[in-house]
C-alpha positions in Angstrom: -6.4 -16.0 -11.7 -5.3 -12.4 -11.3 -6.7 -9.8 -8.9 -8.1 -6.4 -9.8 -5.8 -3.7 -8.6 -7.1 -0.3 -7.2 -4.5 2.3 -6.6 -5.9 4.7 -4.0 -5.3 8.5 -4.2 -2.5 8.5 -1.6 -0.7 5.8 -3.5 -1.1 7.8 -6.7 0.7 10.8 -5.0 3.5 8.4 -3.8 3.9 7.2 -7.4 4.1 10.7 -8.6 6.8 11.5 -6.1 8.8 8.5 -7.1 8.4 9.4 -10.8 10.2 12.8 -10.1 12.7 11.7 -7.4 13.7 8.0 -8.1 13.1 6.4 -11.5 14.5 3.1 -10.2 12.0 2.9 -7.3 9.2 4.1 -9.6 9.8 1.1 -11.9 10.1 -1.2 -8.9 6.6 -0.1 -7.7 5.2 -1.3 -11.0 7.0 -4.6 -10.7 5.5 -5.1 -7.3 2.0 -4.2 -8.5 2.3 -6.8 -11.3 3.6 -9.5 -9.0 0.9 -8.7 -6.4 -1.9 -9.0 -9.0 -0.8 -12.5 -9.7 -0.1 -13.7 -6.2 -0.7 -11.2 -3.4 0.8 -13.3 -0.6 4.0 -14.5 -2.2 6.7 -13.3 -4.6 9.1 -10.3 -4.8 9.4 -7.6 -2.2 9.3 -9.9 0.7 5.5 -9.8 1.3 4.6 -9.6 5.0 1.2 -9.7 6.6 0.8 -6.7 9.0 -0.6 -7.3 12.5 -3.3 -5.4 14.3 -5.6 -4.9 11.2 -9.1 -6.4 11.0 -8.7 -7.1 7.3 -5.9 -8.8 5.3 -3.2 -6.1 5.0 0.3 -6.8 3.6 3.4 -4.8 2.8 6.2 -5.3 0.2 9.6 -3.6 0.1 10.1 -0.9 -2.5 13.5 0.0 -1.0 15.1 0.0 2.4 12.9 2.8 3.7 9.6 2.5 1.7 6.9 -0.1 1.6 3.9 -0.8 -0.7 0.9 -1.3 1.6 -2.1 -3.1 0.3 -5.4 -4.8 1.4 -6.7 -8.0 0.0 -10.4 -8.6 -0.5 -10.5 -12.3 -1.4 -14.2 -12.7 -2.1 -14.2 -9.9 -4.7 -10.7 -10.7 -6.0 -9.7 -7.1 -5.4 -6.5 -5.5 -4.0 -6.5 -1.8 -2.8 -3.0 -0.3 -2.7 -3.0 2.5 -0.1 0.6 3.7 -0.2 4.1 3.2 -1.7 6.1 5.5 0.6 6.9 5.3 4.3 7.1 2.4 6.6 3.5 1.5 7.7 
């Protein structure tokens, strides 16, 4: 079963930045989104659960510096992607 993906406005801005600055990382972001929709806790990008959050928040590597940050809402089968740039 796949999850529904919501890309939040900040993450949209990050994707737009990658589209203009780094095509390779831009394409990697979409690979990460596709893999996350199928299995949000395993797969490419070294998924890692982030500590100190009340909800289930994970990150995956886009590149050495940037991470995709997302929250999993298991009961609704929804994932909110909050950012693609930066490190937490």
